[in-house]
N, CA and C of each residue as an Amber inpcrd file, in Angstrom:
protein
   483
  15.4320000  21.5420000 -17.6280000  16.0310000  21.0430000 -16.4120000
  17.1170000  20.0230000 -16.7590000  17.9850000  19.8340000 -15.8400000
  19.1200000  18.9620000 -16.0790000  18.7830000  17.5070000 -15.7880000
  19.6370000  16.6640000 -16.2910000  19.4890000  15.2340000 -16.0250000
  19.7080000  14.9470000 -14.5400000  20.5540000  15.7550000 -13.9050000
  20.8200000  15.6020000 -12.4700000  19.5510000  15.8580000 -11.6590000
  18.7900000  16.8780000 -12.0340000  17.5380000  17.1810000 -11.3450000
  16.5460000  16.0420000 -11.5130000  16.4900000  15.4980000 -12.7100000
  15.5770000  14.3940000 -12.9790000  15.9370000  13.1700000 -12.1380000
  17.2160000  12.8840000 -12.0300000  17.6510000  11.7530000 -11.2110000
  17.3320000  11.9970000  -9.7330000  17.5000000  13.2270000  -9.2820000
  17.2050000  13.5560000  -7.8860000  15.7200000  13.3880000  -7.5920000
  14.8620000  13.8460000  -8.4820000  13.4220000  13.6830000  -8.2840000
  13.0290000  12.2110000  -8.3220000  13.6430000  11.4500000  -9.2100000
  13.3890000  10.0160000  -9.2780000  13.8070000   9.3520000  -7.9700000
  14.9550000   9.7330000  -7.4540000  15.4350000   9.1950000  -6.1870000
  14.4790000   9.5560000  -5.0470000  13.9700000  10.7910000  -5.0610000
  13.0800000  11.2330000  -3.9950000  11.7750000  10.4420000  -3.9750000
  11.1260000  10.2950000  -5.1390000   9.8380000   9.5970000  -5.0920000
  10.0130000   8.1000000  -4.8730000  11.0990000   7.5300000  -5.3840000
  11.3370000   6.1080000  -5.1360000  11.6720000   5.8470000  -3.6660000
  12.4490000   6.7360000  -3.0650000  12.7890000   6.5450000  -1.6500000
  11.5570000   6.6960000  -0.7700000  10.6340000   7.5640000  -1.1400000
   9.3940000   7.6980000  -0.3660000   8.5450000   6.4320000  -0.4840000
   8.4940000   5.8520000  -1.6640000   7.7400000   4.6030000  -1.8190000
   8.3560000   3.4870000  -0.9850000   9.6700000   3.3960000  -0.9990000
  10.3520000   2.3730000  -0.2060000  10.1300000   2.6280000   1.2860000
  10.1660000   3.8870000   1.6970000   9.9310000   4.2290000   3.0990000
   8.5370000   3.8050000   3.5390000   7.5390000   4.0420000   2.7080000
   6.1730000   3.6310000   3.0350000   6.0910000   2.1080000   3.1850000
   6.7400000   1.3880000   2.2840000   6.7540000  -0.0710000   2.3580000
   7.4540000  -0.5480000   3.6280000   8.5920000   0.0470000   3.9370000
   9.3410000  -0.3380000   5.1360000   8.5260000  -0.0540000   6.4000000
   7.8390000   1.0800000   6.4460000   6.9890000   1.3880000   7.6080000
   5.9120000   0.3300000   7.7890000   5.2760000  -0.0590000   6.7160000
   4.2480000  -1.0960000   6.8030000   4.8020000  -2.4230000   7.2730000
   5.9410000  -2.8080000   6.7370000   6.5630000  -4.0760000   7.1400000
   6.9870000  -4.0180000   8.6040000   7.5590000  -2.8980000   9.0350000
   7.9700000  -2.7630000  10.4340000   6.7800000  -2.8160000  11.3840000
   5.6730000  -2.2220000  10.9930000   4.4690000  -2.3020000  11.8210000
   4.0320000  -3.7600000  11.9810000   4.0440000  -4.4860000  10.8810000
   3.6590000  -5.8970000  10.9330000   4.6400000  -6.6950000  11.7830000
   5.9320000  -6.4940000  11.5630000   6.9340000  -7.2450000  12.3120000
   6.8960000  -6.9100000  13.7990000   6.5910000  -5.6730000  14.1240000
   6.5020000  -5.2670000  15.5200000   5.3840000  -6.0210000  16.2260000
   4.2410000  -6.1040000  15.5990000   3.1320000  -6.8220000  16.2300000
   3.3940000  -8.3240000  16.2430000   4.0470000  -8.8240000  15.2060000
   4.3440000 -10.2490000  15.1410000   5.3560000 -10.6440000  16.2120000
   6.3740000  -9.7980000  16.4250000   7.4150000 -10.1390000  17.4000000
   6.9260000 -10.0130000  18.8420000   5.9750000  -9.1410000  19.0950000
   5.4610000  -8.9930000  20.4620000   4.3270000  -9.9660000  20.7520000
   3.8480000 -10.6330000  19.7380000   2.7670000 -11.5900000  19.9330000
   1.4110000 -10.9340000  20.1280000   1.3400000  -9.6430000  19.8870000
   0.0710000  -8.9270000  20.0290000  -0.5790000  -8.7840000  18.6580000
  -1.8930000  -8.7060000  18.6490000  -2.5540000  -8.5100000  17.3560000
  -2.3280000  -7.0910000  16.8410000  -2.4060000  -6.9280000  15.5500000
  -2.2940000  -5.6060000  14.9280000  -3.5720000  -4.8480000  15.2490000
  -3.4600000  -3.8220000  16.0710000  -4.6670000  -3.1230000  16.4970000
  -4.5820000  -1.6390000  16.1890000  -5.6300000  -0.9240000  16.5610000
  -5.7540000   0.4900000  16.2170000  -4.6870000   1.3670000  16.8560000
  -4.1090000   0.9280000  17.9610000  -3.0600000   1.7290000  18.6020000
  -1.8480000   1.8850000  17.6990000  -1.6600000   0.9680000  16.8010000
  -0.5560000   1.0380000  15.8480000  -1.0550000   1.3550000  14.4360000
  -2.2270000   0.8450000  14.1040000  -2.7490000   1.0500000  12.7490000
  -3.0800000   2.5090000  12.4420000  -3.6730000   3.2200000  13.3800000
  -4.0660000   4.6100000  13.1020000  -2.8470000   5.4900000  12.8620000
  -1.8960000   5.5810000  13.8200000  -0.7600000   6.4660000  13.5500000
   0.1340000   5.9560000  12.4180000   0.2810000   4.6380000  12.3150000
   1.0870000   4.0880000  11.2220000   0.4350000   4.3190000   9.8770000
  -0.8730000   4.1770000   9.8160000  -1.5960000   4.4280000   8.5730000
  -1.5100000   5.8840000   8.1510000  -1.6130000   6.7930000   9.1320000
  -1.5000000   8.2210000   8.8220000  -0.0920000   8.5270000   8.3020000
   0.9200000   7.9650000   8.9560000   2.3010000   8.1830000   8.5180000
   2.5190000   7.6780000   7.1010000   2.0660000   6.4870000   6.8160000
   2.2260000   5.9220000   5.4670000   1.4490000   6.7470000   4.4520000
   0.2660000   7.2050000   4.8020000  -0.5410000   8.0270000   3.9100000
   0.1880000   9.3260000   3.5580000   0.8070000   9.9570000   4.5450000
   1.5350000  11.2000000   4.2970000   2.7930000  10.9410000   3.4700000
   3.4720000   9.8530000   3.7460000   4.6560000   9.5090000   2.9510000
   4.2710000   9.2420000   1.5080000   3.1500000   8.5720000   1.2880000
   2.6910000   8.3220000  -0.0910000   2.3060000   9.6230000  -0.7920000
   1.7830000  10.5820000  -0.0460000   1.5000000  11.8930000  -0.6350000
   2.7900000  12.5450000  -1.1090000   3.8270000  12.4230000  -0.3050000
   5.1190000  12.9770000  -0.6900000   5.6500000  12.2950000  -1.9430000
   5.5190000  10.9820000  -1.9890000   5.9580000  10.2540000  -3.1810000
   5.1860000  10.7310000  -4.4110000   3.8940000  10.9370000  -4.2450000
   3.0840000  11.4430000  -5.3540000   3.5040000  12.8220000  -5.7920000
   3.8400000  13.6730000  -4.8320000   4.2880000  15.0180000  -5.1860000
   5.6040000  14.9690000  -5.9520000   6.5670000  14.1950000  -5.4970000
   7.8510000  14.1220000  -6.2030000   7.6860000  13.4820000  -7.5770000
   6.7650000  12.5290000  -7.7010000   6.5040000  11.9370000  -9.0120000
   5.8840000  12.9770000  -9.9450000   4.9870000  13.7930000  -9.4100000
   4.3940000  14.8830000 -10.1920000   5.4800000  15.8250000 -10.6940000
   6.3840000  16.1970000  -9.8120000   7.4840000  17.0850000 -10.2090000
   8.3730000  16.4130000 -11.2490000   8.5740000  15.1210000 -11.1170000
   9.3540000  14.3530000 -12.0840000   8.6760000  14.3810000 -13.4560000
   7.3590000  14.2200000 -13.4790000   6.6040000  14.2490000 -14.7300000
   6.6260000  15.6350000 -15.3640000   6.6740000  16.6790000 -14.5460000
   6.7390000  18.0400000 -15.0810000   8.0400000  18.2890000 -15.8410000
   9.0920000  17.5970000 -15.4620000  10.3560000  17.7600000 -16.1860000
  10.2420000  17.2430000 -17.6160000   9.5080000  16.1510000 -17.7790000
   9.3240000  15.5890000 -19.1290000   8.4000000  16.4260000 -19.9810000
   7.4140000  17.0530000 -19.3510000   6.4220000  17.8160000 -20.0970000
   6.0960000  19.1120000 -19.3550000   7.0240000  20.0890000 -19.3470000
   6.8200000  21.2940000 -18.5350000   5.7100000  22.2160000 -19.0320000
   5.3400000  22.1050000 -20.2820000   4.3180000  22.9960000 -20.8380000
   2.9060000  22.4640000 -20.6740000   2.7960000  21.2690000 -20.1080000
   1.4850000  20.6610000 -19.9200000   1.3470000  20.1530000 -18.4790000
   1.2390000  21.0750000 -17.5070000   1.1000000  20.6060000 -16.1210000
  -0.2540000  19.9410000 -15.9010000  -0.2650000  19.0330000 -14.9790000
  -1.5040000  18.3390000 -14.6370000  -2.2660000  19.2400000 -13.6660000
  -3.4000000  19.7640000 -14.1040000  -4.1090000  20.8160000 -13.3760000
  -4.7380000  20.3690000 -12.0590000  -5.0260000  19.1020000 -11.9080000
  -5.7400000  18.6510000 -10.7210000  -4.8130000  18.2680000  -9.5640000
  -3.5050000  18.2290000  -9.7930000  -2.6010000  17.7290000  -8.7550000
  -2.4760000  18.6970000  -7.5780000  -2.1860000  19.9510000  -7.8290000
  -2.0200000  20.9100000  -6.7280000  -3.3260000  21.0980000  -5.9530000
  -4.4920000  21.2020000  -6.6170000  -5.7380000  21.2560000  -5.8350000
  -5.9570000  19.9970000  -4.9850000  -5.5330000  18.8460000  -5.4970000
  -5.6490000  17.6160000  -4.7160000  -4.7970000  17.7020000  -3.4540000
  -3.5880000  18.2140000  -3.5760000  -2.7380000  18.3580000  -2.3920000
  -3.3120000  19.3760000  -1.4160000  -4.0010000  20.3750000  -1.9150000
  -4.6590000  21.3350000  -1.0380000  -5.7460000  20.6480000  -0.2070000
  -6.4790000  19.7470000  -0.8360000  -7.5110000  18.9860000  -0.1210000
  -6.8670000  17.9890000   0.8430000  -5.8160000  17.3140000   0.3980000
  -5.1490000  16.3330000   1.2500000  -4.5540000  16.9770000   2.4950000
  -4.0970000  18.2000000   2.3560000  -3.5520000  18.9260000   3.5050000
  -4.6120000  19.0460000   4.6030000  -5.8520000  19.2900000   4.2120000
  -6.9480000  19.4060000   5.1670000  -7.4000000  18.0310000   5.6780000
  -7.3960000  17.0420000   4.8020000  -7.7740000  15.6810000   5.2010000
  -6.8110000  15.1620000   6.2660000  -5.5320000  15.4760000   6.0910000
  -4.5390000  15.0230000   7.0670000  -4.8440000  15.5390000   8.4640000
  -5.3090000  16.7670000   8.5580000  -5.6540000  17.3220000   9.8680000
  -6.7630000  16.5070000  10.5280000  -7.7350000  16.0970000   9.7430000
  -8.7970000  15.2420000  10.2750000  -8.2580000  13.8930000  10.7220000
  -7.3300000  13.3560000   9.9550000  -6.7360000  12.0740000  10.3210000
  -5.9130000  12.1850000  11.6030000  -5.2770000  13.3370000  11.7930000
  -4.5040000  13.5400000  13.0180000  -5.3950000  13.5140000  14.2550000
  -6.6360000  13.8710000  14.1090000  -7.5490000  13.8930000  15.2490000
  -7.9690000  12.4800000  15.6730000  -7.8830000  11.5080000  14.7860000
  -8.3530000  10.1550000  15.0980000  -7.5880000   9.5110000  16.2540000
  -6.2840000   9.6260000  16.2460000  -5.4910000   8.9320000  17.2720000
  -5.7260000   9.4880000  18.6690000  -5.6900000  10.8030000  18.8730000
  -6.0060000  11.3050000  20.2210000  -7.4190000  10.9300000  20.6720000
  -8.3650000  10.9210000  19.7470000  -9.7270000  10.5120000  20.1070000
  -9.7680000   9.0450000  20.5290000  -9.0230000   8.2130000  19.8140000
  -8.9670000   6.7980000  20.1810000  -8.3000000   6.6140000  21.5460000
  -7.2410000   7.3610000  21.7980000  -6.5750000   7.2740000  23.1010000
  -7.5020000   7.7390000  24.2190000  -8.2680000   8.7750000  23.9510000
  -9.2440000   9.2480000  24.9320000 -10.2840000   8.1640000  25.2100000
 -10.7360000   7.4960000  24.1630000 -11.6680000   6.3830000  24.3150000
 -11.0580000   5.2930000  25.1940000  -9.7950000   4.9660000  24.9500000
  -9.1410000   3.9250000  25.7510000  -9.0450000   4.3310000  27.2170000
  -8.6940000   5.5730000  27.4890000  -8.5660000   6.0470000  28.8640000
  -9.9160000   5.9700000  29.5820000 -10.9750000   6.3750000  28.9000000
 -12.2930000   6.4340000  29.5490000 -12.9310000   5.0550000  29.6920000
 -12.9090000   4.2710000  28.6240000 -13.6770000   3.0270000  28.6170000
 -12.8540000   1.7630000  28.8290000 -11.5680000   1.8040000  28.5170000
 -10.7240000   0.6090000  28.6630000  -9.3720000   1.0190000  29.2540000
  -9.3990000   1.5370000  30.4570000  -8.1910000   2.0590000  31.0890000
  -7.0490000   1.0690000  31.1510000  -7.3650000  -0.2100000  31.3210000
  -6.3090000  -1.2180000  31.3730000  -5.6360000  -1.4280000  30.0120000
  -6.2860000  -1.0460000  28.9460000  -5.7240000  -1.1970000  27.6010000
  -4.8950000   0.0090000  27.1570000  -4.8840000   1.0420000  27.9810000
  -4.1570000   2.2500000  27.5910000  -2.6520000   2.0960000  27.7840000
  -2.2380000   1.5370000  28.8930000  -0.8100000   1.4480000  29.2100000
  -0.2160000   0.1350000  28.7140000  -0.1270000   0.0130000  27.4020000
   0.4990000  -1.1580000  26.7900000   1.6140000  -0.6860000  25.8510000
   2.4770000  -1.6060000  25.4970000   3.6410000  -1.2830000  24.6680000
   3.2490000  -0.6720000  23.3330000   2.1650000  -1.1330000  22.7630000
   1.7710000  -0.6360000  21.4410000   1.4670000   0.8590000  21.4540000
   1.0090000   1.3870000  22.5800000   0.7500000   2.8310000  22.6440000
   2.0320000   3.6300000  22.5390000   3.1150000   3.1180000  23.0990000
   4.4010000   3.8180000  22.9890000   4.8230000   3.8890000  21.5280000
   4.7540000   2.7680000  20.8410000   5.1150000   2.7510000  19.4290000
   4.1410000   3.5910000  18.6080000   2.8820000   3.5600000  18.9830000
   1.8920000   4.3870000  18.3020000   2.1820000   5.8670000  18.4590000
   2.5730000   6.2780000  19.6590000   2.9250000   7.6760000  19.8870000
   4.1610000   8.0840000  19.0880000   5.1180000   7.1810000  18.9770000
   6.3130000   7.4620000  18.1650000   5.9200000   7.6540000  16.7010000
   5.0850000   6.7630000  16.1850000   4.6260000   6.8920000  14.7940000
   3.8100000   8.1620000  14.5980000   3.0020000   8.4960000  15.5880000
   2.1970000   9.7150000  15.5330000   3.0980000  10.9460000  15.4660000
   4.1450000  10.9560000  16.2800000   5.1170000  12.0590000  16.2470000
   5.8050000  12.1740000  14.8980000   6.2120000  11.0320000  14.3360000
   6.8320000  11.0510000  13.0110000   5.8660000  11.5440000  11.9390000
   4.5960000  11.1750000  12.0580000   3.6320000  11.6180000  11.0450000
   3.4340000  13.1320000  11.1200000   3.4550000  13.6960000  12.3110000
   3.3400000  15.1550000  12.4480000   4.5690000  15.8360000  11.8500000
   5.7460000  15.2850000  12.1220000   6.9770000  15.8530000  11.5510000
   6.9490000  15.7770000  10.0310000   6.5170000  14.6560000   9.4890000
   6.4400000  14.5080000   8.0270000   5.4230000  15.4770000   7.4290000
   4.3140000  15.6550000   8.1030000   3.2950000  16.6030000   7.6370000
   3.8760000  18.0140000   7.5710000   4.5490000  18.4200000   8.6220000
   5.1880000  19.7410000   8.6410000   6.2390000  19.8280000   7.5490000
   7.0030000  18.7580000   7.3710000   8.0710000  18.7250000   6.3730000
   7.5430000  18.9140000   4.9590000   6.4140000  18.3260000   4.6320000
   5.8990000  18.3980000   3.2670000   4.9960000  19.5980000   3.0270000
   4.2070000  19.9600000   4.0090000   3.2030000  20.9920000   3.7790000
   3.5650000  22.3740000   4.3240000   4.6390000  22.4730000   5.0940000
   4.9840000  23.7760000   5.6560000   6.4630000  24.1110000   5.4760000
   7.3070000  23.5140000   6.3020000   8.7280000  23.8460000   6.2870000
   9.5600000  22.5980000   6.0910000  10.6490000  22.7680000   5.3990000
  11.5860000  21.6710000   5.2100000  12.2690000  21.3770000   6.5420000
  11.9990000  20.2120000   7.0840000  12.5360000  19.8360000   8.3880000
  13.8580000  19.1150000   8.1760000  14.9270000  19.8710000   8.3050000
  16.2790000  19.3320000   8.2220000  17.0980000  20.0030000   9.3150000
  18.0350000  19.2820000   9.8450000  18.8470000  19.8180000  10.9450000
  19.5200000  21.1210000  10.5280000  19.9690000  21.1990000   9.2920000
  20.7130000  22.3770000   8.8390000  19.8560000  23.6410000   8.7410000
  18.5540000  23.5030000   8.5960000  17.7150000  24.7010000   8.4330000
  16.5350000  24.7640000   9.4010000  16.6600000  24.1730000  10.5720000
  15.5670000  24.2230000  11.5430000  15.2850000  25.6530000  12.0060000
  16.3110000  26.4340000  12.2040000  16.1170000  27.8020000  12.6830000
  15.6530000  28.7300000  11.5720000  15.9580000  28.3970000  10.3290000
  15.6330000  29.2810000   9.2030000  14.1880000  29.1710000   8.7540000
  13.5410000  28.0410000   9.0010000  12.1670000  27.7780000   8.5470000
  12.0200000  27.9940000   7.0400000  12.7730000  27.2170000   6.2940000
  12.7130000  27.2730000   4.8420000  11.4310000  26.5840000   4.3770000
  10.5780000  27.2850000   3.6250000   9.3300000  26.6570000   3.1600000
   9.6200000  25.4680000   2.2380000   8.8060000  24.4390000   2.3660000
   8.9580000  23.2880000   1.4800000   8.4610000  23.6570000   0.0840000
   8.8780000  22.8860000  -0.8920000   8.4720000  23.1690000  -2.2700000
   6.9680000  23.0390000  -2.4500000   6.3820000  22.0580000  -1.7880000
   4.9330000  21.8790000  -1.8830000   4.1980000  23.0500000  -1.2400000
   4.7070000  23.5540000  -0.1190000   4.0330000  24.6890000   0.5230000
   4.0840000  25.9340000  -0.3480000   5.1670000  26.1170000  -1.0770000
   5.2760000  27.2560000  -1.9970000   4.2480000  27.1170000  -3.1140000
   4.1470000  25.9100000  -3.6800000   3.1630000  25.6870000  -4.7490000
   1.7330000  25.8590000  -4.2350000   1.4590000  25.3540000  -3.0300000
   0.1140000  25.4750000  -2.4730000  -0.2420000  26.9230000  -2.1700000
   0.7120000  27.7000000  -1.6690000   0.4010000  29.1030000  -1.3810000
   0.1610000  29.8760000  -2.6700000   0.8990000  29.5580000  -3.7200000
   0.6610000  30.1840000  -5.0220000  -0.7190000  29.8100000  -5.5440000
  -1.0790000  28.5400000  -5.4200000  -2.3950000  28.0770000  -5.8630000
  -3.5110000  28.7510000  -5.0760000  -3.3540000  28.8250000  -3.7450000
  -4.4040000  29.3980000  -2.9120000  -4.5640000  30.8910000  -3.1300000
  -3.5040000  31.5770000  -3.5030000  -3.5950000  33.0100000  -3.8090000
  -4.3750000  33.2450000  -5.0940000  -4.2360000  32.3120000  -6.0580000
  -4.9420000  32.4380000  -7.3290000  -6.4150000  32.0960000  -7.1840000
  -6.7420000  31.2290000  -6.2510000  -8.1310000  30.7720000  -6.1130000
  -8.6560000  31.2880000  -4.8390000
């Protein structure tokens, strides 16, 4: 592989790490600026989003490491992503369940500003999940449904096992 590819992979995993850090800081600053405590309405969707972004960073770092040592792939990484893909689905269920709890038991706590931000983060986490595990979500290829690199690797792995 070329040095250009290596730099691109380095840029990808570093930018994902920075994005995860920025998301965490923004969540904190949002609660600090509104004077509200950091609660589950923001922590659940924000935590899921950061978790998925960190998975992406791990995947790009794995690909970066493969460039240095292509004949010795790390055998446990792709199976781990296969498990994480399923874990993410379980995590996605937490926020709607929490919102349902708020509607039923604490109706006055449902219509607050933090729920709007939580829904935005939840939407971004779903988009990121689709982007990494299914199709590359970019404006230029939305109609084409180009499979992401991780989805190609996972489908190859799942066909073998």
